[in-house]
C-alpha positions, 0 to 999 in steps of 0.5 A: 475086894481081893486079899493076896496071900504070900506064895509057898516059895521055899527058895525065897520064903516070904517069911524068911523061914526054912522048911520043914521047921517053918510049920508051913507058915505060908498056909497058916497065914491064909487062915489068919487072913480069913479070920481077920477079914471075917469068914462070913465075908470071904467067898473063897480062896483061889489057888494055882496048885502049881503056880505058873507065871510067878515062876513055877512054884511047887508047894510042899506036900502039906500045903494044899491038904492043910489049905483044904482043912482051913477052907472047911473050918472057915466054911470058905470055898476052895477054888482051883485054877487049872488053866496052866497046870491042868490037862496033863501038864504036871503029869496028872490030868489036874495038878491038884490030884498030886495031893489028893484034894478035891476043890469046890470049884475048878477053872480050866482052859488052854489044854482043854482043847489042846489049844486048837481053839480058845476054850474055858470051862468051870466045874463045881461040886455037886453040892454047889450045882444042886444049890442053883437047881433049886427054885429061886436060886437061878444063876444067870450067866450069859456069855456071847460064845458060851457052849459054842459047838465048835469049841465043845467039839474041839475039846471033846476031840482033844480029851479023847486024844489025851486018853487014846495016846496016853499023853498024860502018862507020857508027861509023867514019864518024861517029867522024871527024865526032864527033872533029872536033866535039869538037876544035872544042869544045876550041878554043872552051872553055877548060875542056876540057883534052884530047879523045881517042878512036876511033870513037864512043868519046871522052873529054873531060877537064875542067880548071880550068887548061890550063897546069897541068892542074889538075882540077876534081875528085879521085877522092874527090869522085866522089859529090859535086856536081862540076862534071862533074855540073853540066854533065851536069845542064844537058845533061839539061835539053836532052835530051842524056844524058852520063856522066862519070868523075871529070874526063872526060865519056864520049861514046859515042852509039849506033852508029846515030847520024847526023851531024845528031844528033851536031851537035845533041848537041855543040851542047848540050854546048858550051852546057853547058860555059859553066858550067865556063868561068866557073870555069876560068882 
């Protein structure tokens, strides 16, 4: 089975605490979960270093290094899901590099081929790989399209382009520009409650009231005509596509974006936010 742990979500802390006085309770709680379940019964802890579809949640700096310690202390594998955040999205080749932590297993997809073909891959530490090289430890893992030559060729070509055109470096450089622009947006629009992100992977959370953090929508409203959808619709009229999850806009432009393009897109975003400002307190 699976046991879910609360997110490291400082803006809406699931423990109703405030960082740094919280002692990073969200990660310490994972240690408690493992011990309650019995470490011998826990195969691993799976994380996204920067959580994507839950609203671009960036952990505090102590979180992932402490999680590595917890996994080691309990003899549990740390499994890093880089499907969304990997291949330059956060300004590093892999998001977990921001914290200098090495996982035991890493999964990846999407950016590995530049999205030209659907490709996914899993890599492990040498310790894990060596175990399955021993007699009697065969790991039978047959997939219909495993090691497909076309997928592998596309991925190799994409990785060469990342290196040749310094695309990851551009994501890091433009990420600083985007972060500055989005935080300026927050200052100008009372409907923006929180801005968070790394590289070219940012979340802008909308609220009706900054003081109470009252949201425009709840999870049950995600298929309705929410305020977020109204703002996105207005942006589309002006040539800018922006996705959203519940109350958070996911700002993730192409990794080849330049400063002028970012300024233009954020300007359109700002105009569209006036719709939300009218209903915010």
